[in-house]
Backbone as numpy.savetxt, mean C-alpha at the origin, in Angstrom:
# Nx Ny Nz CAx CAy CAz Cx Cy Cz
-4.56 -20.14 -12.57 -5.40 -18.94 -11.79 -6.32 -18.46 -12.73
-7.49 -18.50 -12.55 -8.50 -17.75 -13.29 -8.56 -16.12 -12.83
-7.96 -15.41 -13.33 -8.04 -14.00 -13.13 -7.14 -13.28 -14.50
-7.62 -11.95 -14.55 -7.23 -11.10 -15.98 -5.77 -11.01 -15.67
-5.28 -11.38 -14.41 -3.74 -10.58 -14.16 -3.02 -11.84 -14.10
-1.87 -12.43 -14.55 -1.22 -13.47 -14.34 0.26 -12.92 -13.58
0.61 -14.12 -13.12 2.18 -13.99 -12.29 3.05 -13.57 -13.51
2.89 -14.12 -14.62 4.03 -13.47 -15.72 3.82 -12.10 -15.86
2.48 -11.59 -15.47 2.48 -9.97 -15.75 3.40 -9.43 -14.61
3.56 -10.00 -13.28 4.01 -9.43 -12.38 5.69 -9.40 -12.65
6.13 -10.63 -13.39 7.50 -10.64 -13.64 7.99 -9.75 -14.63
6.93 -9.44 -15.49 7.36 -8.50 -16.47 7.48 -7.05 -16.15
6.56 -6.95 -15.01 6.44 -5.58 -14.29 7.81 -5.32 -13.54
8.64 -6.42 -12.98 9.70 -6.40 -12.42 10.71 -6.00 -13.39
10.88 -6.57 -14.23 11.70 -6.52 -15.26 11.79 -4.62 -16.01
10.42 -4.38 -16.03 10.27 -3.00 -16.23 10.73 -1.74 -15.43
10.52 -2.45 -14.05 10.79 -1.16 -12.91 12.13 -1.31 -12.30
12.74 -2.70 -12.33 13.97 -2.68 -11.25 15.12 -1.94 -11.60
15.19 -1.05 -12.82 15.98 0.13 -13.16 15.98 1.25 -12.17
14.54 1.24 -11.92 14.27 2.54 -11.28 14.04 2.36 -9.78
13.48 1.25 -9.24 13.12 1.08 -7.95 14.24 0.56 -6.83
14.20 0.54 -5.55 15.00 0.02 -4.68 14.73 -1.55 -4.40
15.42 -2.29 -4.49 15.16 -3.71 -4.06 15.25 -3.72 -2.41
14.38 -3.53 -1.94 14.25 -3.21 -0.59 14.78 -4.33 0.55
15.59 -3.80 1.51 15.69 -4.93 2.59 14.72 -5.60 3.35
15.08 -6.37 4.08 14.09 -7.48 4.80 15.04 -7.63 6.32
14.09 -7.18 7.30 14.40 -7.12 8.59 13.72 -8.02 9.52
14.50 -8.83 10.50 13.68 -9.26 11.40 14.32 -9.10 12.90
13.75 -9.24 13.97 14.09 -8.89 15.18 13.77 -10.00 16.47
14.97 -10.48 16.82 14.85 -11.60 17.51 13.82 -11.57 18.91
14.01 -10.13 19.63 13.41 -9.89 20.67 11.74 -9.52 20.58
11.64 -9.11 19.18 10.36 -8.94 18.91 9.64 -10.45 18.55
10.26 -11.11 17.81 10.09 -12.47 17.53 9.73 -13.33 19.06
10.40 -13.26 19.96 10.24 -13.90 21.17 9.10 -13.30 21.83
8.59 -11.93 21.83 7.83 -11.41 22.41 6.35 -12.09 21.78
6.20 -12.10 20.51 5.04 -12.42 19.96 4.98 -13.81 19.53
5.87 -14.83 20.10 5.75 -16.03 19.80 5.97 -16.19 18.22
6.44 -15.84 17.52 6.34 -16.00 15.97 7.60 -15.32 15.27
7.93 -15.71 14.10 8.92 -15.20 13.18 8.40 -14.38 12.21
8.63 -12.84 12.28 8.43 -12.00 11.37 9.50 -11.33 10.54
9.26 -11.54 9.13 10.45 -10.78 8.47 9.56 -9.64 7.76
10.22 -8.52 8.09 9.53 -7.10 7.67 10.31 -7.05 6.26
9.23 -6.78 5.24 9.84 -6.29 3.90 9.93 -4.63 3.88
10.79 -4.02 3.95 10.93 -2.52 4.25 10.73 -1.74 2.94
9.28 -1.57 2.70 9.10 -0.68 1.69 9.08 0.93 2.15
9.18 0.87 3.28 9.49 2.45 3.79 10.66 2.78 3.54
11.59 1.87 3.09 12.79 2.25 2.50 12.79 2.26 1.10
11.59 2.27 0.25 11.44 2.48 -1.06 11.59 4.03 -1.52
11.84 4.04 -2.61 11.90 5.59 -3.12 10.68 6.22 -2.99
10.54 7.51 -2.48 9.47 8.06 -1.88 8.77 7.35 -0.69
9.72 6.59 0.01 9.28 5.91 1.39 7.92 5.15 1.32
7.78 4.57 0.11 6.43 3.76 0.06 6.28 2.71 -0.92
5.69 1.81 -0.66 5.67 0.39 -1.77 4.90 0.94 -3.21
4.18 2.36 -2.85 3.46 2.55 -3.99 4.34 3.20 -5.42
5.62 3.23 -4.83 6.46 3.74 -6.31 6.63 2.73 -7.07
6.41 1.50 -6.61 6.57 0.34 -7.73 5.24 0.16 -8.78
4.09 0.30 -8.14 3.19 0.34 -9.03 2.94 1.51 -10.07
3.62 2.76 -9.29 3.33 4.08 -10.31 4.35 3.96 -10.96
5.46 3.66 -11.03 6.64 3.57 -12.01 6.15 2.25 -13.12
5.66 1.20 -12.61 5.18 0.33 -13.77 4.16 0.97 -14.53
3.21 1.49 -13.92 2.22 2.20 -14.93 2.77 2.99 -15.84
3.62 3.97 -15.25 4.23 5.21 -16.09 5.00 4.63 -17.33
5.84 3.79 -16.81 6.94 2.75 -17.84 5.95 2.10 -18.89
4.80 1.90 -18.61 3.96 0.77 -19.48 3.22 1.82 -20.32
3.31 2.93 -20.29 2.37 3.90 -21.26 3.05 4.01 -22.62
2.34 4.14 -23.79 2.91 4.63 -25.11 3.48 5.90 -25.21
4.32 6.29 -25.99 4.58 7.62 -26.22 3.30 8.71 -26.32
2.24 8.06 -27.09 1.19 8.66 -27.48 0.43 9.00 -26.13
0.21 8.06 -25.16 -0.33 8.13 -23.99 0.30 8.92 -22.69
1.73 9.11 -22.98 2.63 9.76 -22.11 2.56 11.18 -22.36
2.58 11.61 -23.48 2.89 12.80 -24.09 2.27 14.10 -23.27
1.00 14.10 -22.78 0.63 15.30 -22.08 0.61 14.88 -20.59
1.47 13.90 -19.90 1.75 13.62 -18.86 0.57 12.70 -17.93
0.50 12.55 -16.69 -0.16 11.42 -16.04 -0.93 12.36 -14.89
-2.11 11.75 -14.57 -3.00 12.53 -13.48 -3.71 11.58 -12.30
-3.86 11.90 -11.45 -4.50 11.02 -10.26 -4.94 11.84 -9.09
-5.98 11.22 -8.33 -6.24 11.83 -7.15 -5.47 10.74 -5.81
-5.21 11.55 -4.80 -4.51 10.51 -3.79 -4.50 11.52 -2.64
-4.43 11.17 -1.46 -4.11 11.56 -0.08 -2.59 11.96 0.38
-1.92 11.20 -0.78 -0.53 11.52 -0.50 0.77 10.20 -1.27
0.68 9.19 -0.58 1.49 8.26 -0.96 1.62 8.10 -2.48
0.50 7.66 -3.13 0.23 7.43 -4.42 0.72 8.64 -5.38
0.42 10.00 -4.81 0.61 10.99 -5.56 2.12 11.33 -5.51
2.82 11.22 -4.60 4.46 11.62 -4.67 4.93 10.29 -5.32
4.51 9.32 -5.32 4.97 7.74 -6.20 4.67 8.33 -7.78
3.59 8.82 -8.25 3.25 9.01 -9.41 4.29 10.34 -9.79
4.47 11.31 -8.94 4.87 12.35 -9.28 6.54 12.12 -9.73
6.98 11.37 -8.85 8.43 10.71 -9.23 8.50 10.05 -10.17
7.60 9.07 -10.26 7.87 8.11 -11.65 7.52 8.98 -13.00
6.54 10.05 -12.78 6.57 10.83 -14.10 7.86 11.42 -14.32
8.42 12.08 -13.19 9.72 13.16 -13.42 10.87 12.16 -14.10
10.83 10.86 -13.71 11.93 9.80 -14.32 11.68 9.85 -15.98
10.26 9.93 -16.21 10.12 9.79 -17.54 10.05 11.31 -18.29
10.31 12.05 -17.45 10.36 13.56 -18.11 8.98 14.03 -18.73
7.92 13.49 -17.81 6.40 14.10 -18.21 5.98 14.72 -16.99
4.80 15.55 -16.93 4.36 16.17 -15.85 3.23 15.25 -15.01
3.23 15.35 -13.98 2.11 14.79 -13.14 1.12 15.88 -12.34
-0.14 15.73 -12.61 -0.99 16.41 -11.93 -1.72 15.91 -11.34
-1.57 16.04 -9.69 -2.14 15.57 -8.56 -3.60 16.26 -7.98
-4.42 15.50 -7.80 -5.58 16.32 -6.98 -5.60 15.68 -5.53
-5.50 16.56 -4.64 -5.06 16.07 -3.43 -6.41 16.81 -2.14
-6.75 16.10 -1.31 -7.81 16.49 -0.15 -6.90 17.62 0.66
-7.80 18.75 0.99 -7.09 19.62 1.74 -6.70 19.24 3.24
-7.14 18.11 3.60 -6.31 17.85 4.82 -5.67 16.72 4.64
-4.72 16.31 3.46 -3.72 15.75 3.37 -2.68 16.12 4.42
-2.16 14.97 4.85 -0.67 15.55 5.78 0.08 15.98 5.01
0.70 17.20 5.71 1.79 18.11 5.48 2.96 17.26 5.05
3.37 16.30 5.39 4.50 15.43 5.09 4.27 15.10 3.50
3.22 14.47 3.30 2.77 14.01 2.09 2.61 14.87 0.98
2.18 15.90 1.22 1.87 17.08 0.33 3.22 17.88 -0.10
4.46 17.81 0.84 5.70 18.35 0.59 6.37 17.27 -0.19
6.01 15.96 -0.08 6.75 14.90 -0.73 6.29 14.88 -2.23
5.19 15.16 -2.40 4.51 15.27 -3.90 5.23 16.70 -4.44
5.16 17.66 -3.77 6.05 18.89 -4.43 7.40 18.68 -4.51
8.09 17.87 -3.58 9.53 17.77 -3.75 9.93 17.21 -5.08
8.74 16.23 -5.59 9.02 15.44 -6.61 8.25 16.23 -7.78
8.03 17.24 -8.02 7.57 18.20 -9.15 6.06 17.76 -9.51
5.20 17.23 -8.58 3.78 17.06 -8.55 3.31 18.55 -8.85
2.33 18.69 -9.53 1.32 19.89 -9.85 0.16 19.72 -9.13
-0.11 20.23 -7.91 -1.25 19.84 -7.11 -2.48 20.71 -7.12
-3.31 20.26 -7.18 -4.72 21.02 -7.16 -5.68 20.34 -5.88
-5.89 21.23 -4.83 -6.15 20.64 -3.89 -8.02 20.86 -3.62
-8.80 19.73 -3.08 -10.24 19.80 -3.12 -10.63 19.49 -1.61
-11.91 19.33 -1.71 -12.56 18.81 -0.50 -12.49 17.46 -0.02
-12.13 16.98 1.32 -11.89 15.85 1.36 -12.80 14.54 1.46
-13.50 14.46 0.30 -14.34 13.48 -0.05 -14.17 12.91 -1.56
-14.67 11.71 -1.56 -14.05 10.86 -2.96 -14.65 11.79 -4.10
-15.94 12.08 -3.78 -16.82 12.83 -4.88 -15.85 13.81 -5.51
-15.60 14.86 -4.34 -14.86 16.06 -4.55 -13.48 15.70 -5.08
-12.95 14.53 -4.96 -11.73 14.25 -5.74 -11.65 13.79 -7.21
-12.91 13.00 -7.45 -13.10 12.50 -8.56 -13.67 13.76 -9.58
-14.49 14.58 -8.97 -14.79 15.88 -9.95 -13.82 16.67 -10.38
-12.91 17.08 -9.33 -11.72 17.78 -9.48 -10.79 17.05 -10.55
-10.62 15.87 -10.44 -10.06 15.12 -11.28 -10.36 15.15 -12.66
-11.56 15.19 -12.77 -12.16 15.45 -14.28 -11.95 16.51 -14.92
-12.00 17.56 -14.12 -11.71 18.98 -14.71 -10.09 19.13 -14.92
-9.34 18.34 -14.10 -7.86 18.36 -14.57 -7.55 17.68 -15.77
-8.20 16.38 -16.09 -7.86 15.75 -17.22 -8.40 16.17 -18.27
-9.44 17.09 -18.05 -10.26 17.89 -19.52 -9.21 18.88 -19.82
-8.85 19.61 -18.98 -7.91 20.61 -19.08 -6.46 20.38 -19.65
-5.74 19.11 -19.00 -4.29 18.76 -19.68 -4.54 17.78 -20.53
-5.60 16.85 -20.98 -5.52 15.66 -21.63 -4.47 14.68 -21.28
-4.36 14.64 -19.85 -3.28 13.82 -19.20 -3.72 12.37 -19.12
-3.10 11.38 -18.95 -3.45 10.13 -18.68 -3.69 9.67 -17.28
-5.04 9.43 -16.90 -5.41 8.89 -15.67 -4.84 7.64 -15.31
-3.81 7.65 -13.90 -3.18 6.57 -13.25 -4.31 6.02 -11.90
-4.98 5.30 -11.80 -5.80 4.91 -10.87 -4.79 4.65 -9.92
-4.95 4.98 -8.49 -4.22 4.95 -7.25 -4.09 3.10 -6.95
-4.93 2.40 -7.31 -5.02 0.85 -7.08 -6.07 0.22 -7.92
-6.91 0.59 -8.45 -7.86 -0.28 -9.43 -7.31 -0.27 -10.92
-6.03 -0.51 -11.12 -5.20 -0.53 -12.38 -4.50 -1.86 -12.57
-4.54 -2.71 -13.57 -3.73 -3.82 -13.64 -2.17 -3.67 -13.53
-1.61 -2.41 -14.15 -0.38 -2.29 -14.19 -0.14 -1.83 -12.75
-0.75 -1.04 -11.92 -0.51 -0.71 -10.58 -0.45 -1.99 -9.81
-1.44 -2.79 -9.77 -1.14 -4.05 -9.15 -0.26 -4.98 -9.43
0.33 -5.08 -10.68 1.38 -5.77 -11.16 2.86 -5.36 -10.21
2.76 -4.03 -10.60 3.89 -3.28 -9.83 3.77 -3.62 -8.32
2.91 -3.41 -7.41 3.02 -3.86 -6.28 3.30 -4.96 -5.81
2.92 -6.12 -6.47 3.15 -7.73 -6.46 4.76 -7.91 -6.45
5.61 -6.85 -7.06 7.14 -7.20 -7.08 7.57 -7.33 -5.85
7.21 -6.74 -4.66 7.71 -6.73 -3.55 7.55 -7.94 -2.93
6.58 -8.71 -2.97 6.25 -9.99 -2.32 7.33 -10.63 -3.30
7.01 -10.79 -4.56 8.20 -11.71 -5.56 9.63 -11.54 -4.92
10.15 -10.27 -4.62 11.37 -9.98 -3.94 11.48 -10.95 -2.85
10.67 -10.82 -1.70 10.82 -11.39 -0.51 10.76 -12.85 -0.61
9.89 -13.54 -1.61 10.17 -14.78 -1.55 11.18 -15.30 -2.37
11.94 -14.74 -3.26 12.99 -14.94 -3.94 14.32 -14.90 -2.65
14.22 -14.09 -1.87 15.23 -13.55 -0.98 15.12 -14.53 0.37
14.19 -14.88 0.66 14.20 -15.45 1.95 13.28 -16.71 1.92
12.85 -17.18 0.72 12.16 -18.65 0.64 10.82 -18.75 1.14
10.37 -19.67 1.67 9.06 -20.25 1.84 8.47 -19.30 2.99
7.04 -18.81 3.12 6.44 -18.37 4.31 5.25 -19.18 4.64
4.96 -19.16 5.96 3.47 -19.80 6.39 2.21 -18.56 5.93
2.53 -17.70 6.15 1.82 -16.38 5.95 2.20 -15.21 5.28
1.69 -14.41 4.27 2.23 -13.23 4.18 1.24 -12.15 4.55
1.66 -11.06 4.89 0.58 -10.21 5.36 0.75 -8.71 4.69
-0.43 -7.86 4.51 -0.15 -6.59 4.28 -1.51 -5.62 4.86
-1.40 -4.48 4.88 -2.66 -3.69 5.18 -3.40 -3.85 4.17
-4.65 -3.29 4.17 -5.53 -3.07 3.07 -6.17 -1.84 3.20
-6.29 -1.11 1.84 -7.04 0.18 1.88 -8.06 -0.12 0.53
-7.48 0.27 -0.63 -8.02 0.39 -1.64 -7.71 -0.88 -2.38
-6.89 -1.94 -1.94 -6.43 -3.00 -2.34 -5.37 -3.37 -3.29
-4.70 -2.23 -3.57 -3.74 -2.51 -4.79 -2.54 -3.44 -4.44
-2.00 -3.05 -3.05 -0.89 -3.66 -2.48 -1.55 -5.44 -2.11
-2.52 -5.47 -1.49 -2.79 -6.80 -0.93 -3.35 -7.62 -2.38
-4.01 -7.04 -3.38 -4.31 -7.98 -4.56 -2.93 -8.29 -5.29
-1.79 -7.62 -5.43 -0.75 -7.61 -6.10 -0.01 -8.71 -5.31
0.13 -8.72 -4.02 0.71 -9.54 -3.00 -0.01 -10.74 -2.98
-1.35 -11.09 -3.21 -1.83 -12.29 -3.06 -1.67 -13.07 -4.47
-1.54 -12.37 -5.40 -1.16 -12.93 -6.83 0.11 -13.70 -6.87
1.17 -12.92 -6.11 2.51 -13.22 -6.13 2.62 -14.58 -5.21
2.15 -14.34 -3.98 2.27 -15.24 -3.22 1.72 -16.80 -3.42
0.50 -16.50 -4.05 -0.14 -17.95 -4.45 0.36 -18.41 -5.64
0.96 -17.38 -6.38 1.64 -18.14 -7.67 2.86 -18.82 -7.16
3.80 -18.15 -6.22 5.14 -18.93 -5.96 5.02 -20.01 -4.80
4.37 -19.82 -3.97 4.19 -20.74 -2.67 2.93 -21.51 -2.61
3.07 -23.01 -2.44 2.11 -23.60 -2.48 0.89 -23.34 -1.62
1.33 -23.42 -0.28 0.42 -23.62 0.99 0.38 -22.39 1.86
0.90 -20.97 1.15 0.81 -19.92 2.04 -0.47 -19.38 2.08
-0.78 -18.76 3.37 -1.86 -17.87 3.58 -1.54 -16.52 3.40
-2.65 -15.85 2.73 -2.42 -14.21 2.70 -3.50 -13.72 3.57
-3.06 -12.72 4.60 -3.77 -12.48 5.63 -3.52 -11.02 5.44
-4.79 -9.94 5.44 -4.56 -8.41 5.47 -4.81 -8.13 6.87
-4.39 -6.76 7.33 -4.87 -6.28 8.56 -5.57 -5.00 8.08
-6.84 -4.73 8.92 -7.69 -3.42 8.61 -7.85 -2.88 9.81
-7.86 -1.27 9.72 -8.63 -0.76 11.17 -10.13 -1.27 11.17
-10.38 -1.36 12.37 -11.87 -1.62 12.66 -12.71 -0.37 12.30
-12.13 0.64 12.58 -12.95 1.91 12.23 -13.13 2.23 10.75
-12.48 1.42 9.67 -12.58 1.20 8.48 -12.33 0.03 7.87
-13.54 -0.65 8.27 -13.44 -2.05 7.78 -14.13 -2.73 6.61
-14.37 -1.54 5.59 -14.99 -2.11 4.33 -14.67 -3.21 3.57
-13.19 -3.31 3.57 -12.75 -4.89 2.92 -13.14 -5.98 3.53
-12.86 -5.92 5.01 -13.42 -7.25 5.95 -14.71 -7.31 5.60
-15.78 -6.49 5.64 -17.26 -6.60 5.27 -17.47 -7.15 3.95
-16.74 -6.32 2.97 -17.01 -6.87 1.76 -16.68 -8.30 1.32
-15.50 -8.77 1.93 -14.96 -10.22 1.66 -15.72 -11.25 2.34
-16.56 -10.73 3.40 -17.27 -11.78 4.13 -18.57 -11.74 3.21
-19.17 -10.58 2.77 -20.45 -10.47 1.97 -20.43 -11.28 0.45
-19.08 -10.97 -0.16 -18.77 -11.44 -1.19 -18.81 -10.42 -2.36
-19.12 -9.02 -2.09 -19.37 -8.27 -2.97 -18.93 -6.81 -2.31
-18.61 -5.70 -3.27 -17.89 -4.58 -2.48 -18.83 -3.81 -1.62
-18.47 -3.45 -0.65 -19.35 -2.48 0.43 -18.55 -1.48 0.66
-19.01 -0.33 0.05 -18.03 0.98 0.16 -17.72 1.42 1.66
-16.67 2.26 1.63 -16.23 2.68 3.03 -16.89 4.02 3.18
-17.61 4.00 4.67 -18.55 5.04 4.95 -17.66 5.75 6.13
-17.78 6.89 6.15 -17.54 7.69 7.39 -16.03 7.00 8.02
-15.02 6.56 7.54 -13.92 6.06 8.14 -13.31 6.91 9.17
-12.88 6.40 10.44 -12.16 7.46 11.51 -11.11 6.67 11.90
-9.87 6.54 11.25 -8.84 5.93 11.91 -7.58 6.64 11.56
-6.81 6.43 12.59 -5.38 7.37 12.39 -4.57 6.88 11.10
-5.08 5.41 10.54 -4.36 4.88 9.42 -5.01 5.62 8.15
-4.42 6.64 7.88 -4.99 7.53 6.79 -4.92 7.02 5.26
-3.93 6.13 5.16 -3.93 5.60 3.91 -5.01 4.37 3.61
-5.58 3.95 4.73 -6.43 2.68 4.57 -8.07 3.04 4.62
-8.15 4.38 4.12 -9.79 4.75 4.30 -10.39 4.91 3.20
-9.92 4.19 1.94 -10.62 4.35 0.49 -11.48 3.08 0.55
-12.31 2.86 -0.38 -13.11 1.70 -0.46 -12.26 0.66 -1.62
-12.54 -0.44 -1.44 -11.64 -1.26 -2.56 -12.13 -0.93 -4.03
-11.31 -1.23 -4.66 -11.39 -1.17 -6.31 -11.99 -2.40 -6.72
-12.59 -2.38 -7.66 -13.40 -3.51 -8.66 -12.32 -4.72 -8.83
-11.31 -4.41 -9.67 -10.29 -5.30 -9.96 -9.61 -5.74 -8.84
-9.35 -5.06 -7.85 -8.60 -5.48 -6.51 -9.72 -6.47 -5.85
-10.63 -5.97 -5.94 -11.92 -6.85 -4.82 -12.05 -8.45 -5.59
-12.02 -8.24 -7.07 -12.08 -9.78 -7.56 -10.79 -10.65 -7.47
-9.79 -9.99 -7.24 -8.21 -10.77 -7.05 -8.54 -11.07 -5.40
-9.06 -10.21 -4.60 -9.05 -10.70 -3.04 -9.96 -11.58 -2.66
-11.03 -11.37 -3.50 -11.95 -12.37 -3.25 -11.67 -13.86 -3.53
-10.94 -13.94 -4.63 -10.34 -15.20 -5.18 -9.32 -15.48 -4.09
-8.20 -14.96 -3.71 -6.79 -15.38 -3.27 -6.41 -15.11 -2.02
-7.33 -14.18 -1.03 -7.13 -13.70 0.04 -7.66 -14.57 1.19
-7.05 -15.18 2.06 -7.56 -15.76 3.19 -8.29 -15.49 4.24
-7.73 -14.04 4.68 -8.60 -13.66 6.03 -8.14 -12.15 6.00
-9.26 -11.20 6.38 -8.85 -9.94 6.96 -9.24 -9.92 8.19
-8.43 -9.42 9.02 -8.18 -9.13 10.46 -8.31 -7.74 10.93
-9.44 -7.30 11.44 -9.64 -5.84 12.11 -9.00 -5.75 13.17
-8.54 -4.38 13.61 -7.68 -3.96 14.66 -8.20 -2.56 15.22
-7.86 -2.51 16.52 -8.45 -1.25 17.25 -7.35 -0.22 16.92
-7.70 1.00 16.99 -7.00 2.08 17.00 -5.88 2.44 18.31
-6.26 1.69 19.27 -5.03 1.37 20.28 -3.92 0.43 19.98
-4.55 -0.78 19.30 -3.49 -1.77 18.81 -2.70 -1.14 17.62
-3.14 -0.41 16.87 -2.40 0.41 15.76 -1.07 1.36 16.17
-1.60 1.88 17.22 -0.74 2.70 18.26 0.54 1.93 18.97
0.24 0.74 19.34 0.88 -0.07 20.14 1.87 -0.59 19.13
1.26 -0.80 18.03 2.34 -1.67 17.15 3.34 -0.51 16.61
2.77 0.73 16.50 3.96 1.50 15.95 5.06 1.69 16.80
4.73 1.92 18.11 5.53 1.77 19.28 6.59 0.33 19.35
5.80 -0.67 19.27 6.70 -1.79 19.04 7.63 -1.93 18.36
7.13 -1.31 16.76 8.13 -1.43 15.93 9.40 -0.59 16.04
8.97 0.61 16.55 9.93 1.75 16.75 11.15 1.19 18.11
10.67 0.72 19.02 11.12 0.07 20.04 12.32 -1.28 19.73
11.73 -2.00 18.52 12.40 -3.23 18.53 13.38 -2.99 16.96
12.97 -2.20 16.17 13.79 -2.17 14.88 14.11 -0.74 14.76
13.72 0.15 15.35 14.25 1.42 15.07 13.49 2.42 13.98
12.70 1.44 13.56 11.81 2.17 11.99 10.76 2.92 12.86
10.53 4.12 12.00 9.26 4.91 12.36 8.14 4.47 11.08
7.35 3.70 11.51 6.02 3.14 10.55 4.92 4.02 10.63
4.48 4.31 9.26 3.06 5.23 9.32 2.27 4.33 9.88
0.75 4.84 10.47 -0.01 4.14 11.24 -0.40 3.03 10.17
-0.74 3.11 8.95 -1.16 1.96 8.17 -0.19 0.85 7.94
1.19 1.23 8.19 2.04 0.06 7.81 1.96 -0.60 9.06
1.47 -0.28 10.16 1.39 -1.00 11.76 0.42 -1.86 11.77
-0.45 -1.72 10.78 -1.97 -2.32 11.22 -1.74 -4.24 11.03
-0.78 -4.66 9.99 -0.85 -6.15 10.32 0.00 -6.36 11.31
0.82 -5.78 11.92 1.68 -6.21 13.08 0.54 -5.97 14.30
-0.14 -5.08 14.26 -1.54 -4.91 15.17 -2.25 -6.07 15.19
-2.53 -6.46 13.97 -3.08 -7.84 13.78 -2.67 -9.17 14.47
-1.44 -9.18 14.38 -0.53 -10.15 14.99 -0.73 -10.04 16.56
-0.74 -9.19 17.01 -0.34 -8.53 18.33 -1.72 -8.95 19.10
-2.84 -8.69 18.37 -4.21 -8.86 19.10 -4.82 -10.31 18.66
-3.97 -11.12 17.85 -4.35 -12.41 17.29 -3.45 -13.57 17.48
-2.61 -13.68 18.54 -1.33 -14.35 18.74 -1.56 -15.72 18.46
-2.60 -16.51 18.65 -2.82 -17.88 18.49 -2.89 -18.29 17.02
-3.20 -17.31 16.07 -3.29 -17.39 14.68 -2.03 -17.66 14.28
-0.80 -16.76 14.75 0.50 -16.45 14.37 1.40 -17.11 14.86
1.02 -17.98 16.22 2.18 -18.74 16.85 3.11 -19.64 16.03
4.42 -19.52 16.35 5.16 -20.44 15.75 5.01 -20.21 14.09
5.03 -19.36 13.52 4.72 -19.43 11.95 5.90 -18.56 11.35
6.10 -18.69 10.27 7.13 -17.63 9.61 6.28 -16.82 8.67
6.51 -15.52 8.93 5.23 -14.54 8.50 6.31 -13.59 7.64
5.95 -13.38 6.29 6.34 -12.09 5.70 5.61 -11.05 5.89
6.00 -9.81 6.19 5.07 -8.54 6.18 5.40 -7.38 5.38
4.85 -7.00 4.60 4.94 -5.88 3.77 4.94 -4.71 4.93
5.93 -3.90 5.11 5.96 -2.87 5.95 5.75 -1.87 4.78
4.58 -1.39 4.71 4.25 -0.51 3.36 4.66 1.04 3.06
4.97 1.66 4.37 5.31 2.88 4.17 5.98 3.63 5.51
6.94 4.67 5.28 7.35 5.49 6.53 7.62 6.93 6.55
6.28 7.47 5.46 6.41 9.01 5.51 5.87 9.32 6.60
6.45 9.66 7.84 5.58 10.01 8.95 6.74 10.87 9.64
6.76 12.15 10.25 7.73 12.72 11.02 7.84 12.29 12.46
8.88 12.50 13.07 9.02 12.00 14.35 7.90 12.98 15.37
7.50 14.07 15.01 6.51 14.95 15.97 5.22 14.11 15.70
4.94 13.73 14.31 3.64 13.13 14.05 3.67 11.88 14.63
4.68 11.31 14.51 4.64 9.66 15.13 3.96 9.90 16.78
5.03 10.87 17.43 4.92 11.09 19.00 3.55 11.40 19.13
2.92 12.48 18.34 1.44 12.69 18.90 0.59 11.75 18.68
0.73 10.85 17.63 -0.39 10.11 17.33 -0.11 8.51 18.36
1.18 8.72 18.88 1.29 7.25 19.64 1.02 7.61 21.07
1.30 8.88 21.39 1.10 9.49 22.63 -0.68 9.81 22.94
-1.22 9.68 21.96 -2.67 10.07 22.03 -3.54 8.89 22.69
-2.82 7.77 22.82 -3.55 6.57 23.38 -3.11 6.40 24.83
-2.34 7.26 25.12 -1.66 7.08 26.63 -2.71 7.35 27.66
C-alpha cells in the first residue's frame, strides 16, 4: 500500500496501547438483522474507556511521546470526545492535558473532560476561534499539540478497533464507520484493506454535514461549511492525512437525513438496549436508507461512542416525532 502509514504501525500501536484500553465486545442482534435483511456486528466502542473510540488514538499518541515531548503535557481543541480521551490518556502518563472547547460543547462531554483532569479553556464555537485559543495555550504552557484526527499516531490507534474485530470475528463483506474529521475512517480503512482481500469500506455521513462525501467525489478536500446536524461529532472538515488515506482506500460515503439518524438511534436502543450518540448511529442510518446495498452482507460496524444521557437521547429522538 502506497501510504505513509503502514499496517505494521497499527499493529505496533496495539502493542503500545493494549495495557490501557478495553478490548471492546462485539454485539449482533437477530431481530435487527431480520428487519434489515443483513447481518451486522457492532464493535462497541461506546464501551471503551471514556465511552468512545477516541481513547485508542489519544493513548497511542500520548504513549508515543518522548520524555522531552511529554514533560510539559499535551494540548488539543475538541468539542468533547477527543478532549476527554486525551485527558484520560495524559492522566495515565501523569502529565497535564490542556483542552480548548467550544462554549456550546455538550454538558456531558465537558463533565467527562473535567472528570479526567483536563484543564479546559472555552472559546467561541468556530474552528478559527478554537485554533487561535489553542495557539495561546500552547505558547503559555509549551505543551505538545495532539491533533484530534490529522495525526499518524491517532489514526493508527483508531485502526486497532477494526483489527480487533477482524481478529475476533473473521472476514466481513463491508466495514462501516461514521466520518467527521476522518481519524476513525482512515484508520479503519487501513486496517480493513490490509487484513481482508475483498472487503468494502463504507462510511456514513449526515447530509447536513456532507463535506467528506463531496471531498471524496471531487478528489480534493472541500471544507465543512455551516454544518447543521444533531451528530455533533461529525461537523469537522477532513484532515489532510485522513483525506489522503480515505481517497485511496474508502469505497463509498453515504449521506443520511437527520430523521434517519434519529430512527437509527431508536432502532439500536430498541434492539440492543444501547444508547448511541447521534454520530454513532449514522452508519446504521445509511444501512436503513440503502437496504439494497447491504442486503445479505456480513457487516462490521464501529459503534463509535455512547456519551449521551437518557434525557438528551429522549429529547433528540422525540424531536423528529
